[in-house]
N, C-alpha and C positions, 0 to 999 in steps of 0.2 A: 436603403438596403432591402433586398427582396425577402419576403417571408416564405414564398412558395418554393418547395423543393424541386419543382419541375421547370421553373423559370431559368432561362439561360440567356446570356448576352455576349456580344463580341464587338470590339471596336476595331475598325480597319482604317488605315490612312487612305485618303482620297488620292487618286492618281493625278499627277500634274502633267498635263500635256502641252504646257506653254512652250513656245519656241524661243522667246526672248531669253537670252543667256543671263541677263542681269537678274532674272527672277528664278533661276534654278534652285538657289538655296532658300528661297522664300518658304515659310512654313505652309504646309498643306493642312487642310482640315481633316477631321476624322468623322466617320459615319459609324453609328451604333446600330447593331442589328439585334433584335430580341426575338426569341421563339420559345415554344413550350415543348418540353421533353417528355410529356406524358405518353406512355407507350401505346395507348388505345385511342384517346380522344383529343389529340393535339390539334387545336385550330390552325396553328401556323408551325410547320416543322422547320428544321434548320435550313434545308434546301430552299424552301419558299422564302424564308427571311433573308438569306444571304445572296440569292441568285436572281430574284425577281425585282423589278423596279418598284420601289416603295414597300417592299416586303418587310423591311426592318421596323416599320411603324404600324404594322397591322395588328399587333398584339396589344389589346387595349388594357389589360390588367396591370402591366408594369410590375409584375411580381407580387402584387398585393392580393391576398386571398379574398378580400371583400369585393374586388372587381373581377373575379374569375369568371370567364365566359362559359365555362363548361360545368361548374359546380352545381348550377341549377338543373341541368339536363341529365346528369348521370350520378348514380349513387356510389360508384366504385372509384372515386377520384383520389381520395386521400387515405 
C-alpha cells in the first residue's frame, strides 16, 4: 500500500494482436503504470508514465516516502 498522497497507479490490459483464432480468448497480461501527482515537482507525470515506452517503471519510490526522489531537493513537498 502506498503511503504518499501524490502516488498514483493504473493497470491496463495489454493488447493482443495475435491472428491465431484459437488464442483469441487466451488471457492477456496487464501493465501497471505509476506516476507522481505532485503539482510542482513531479518527476514522472501521468502522460509520461502511460504514453511513453517504459514510462510506467521510471518512478522509483513506489509510493514509499522513504524512497521519494524529490523530498531531498524541495521543502514544499508535503
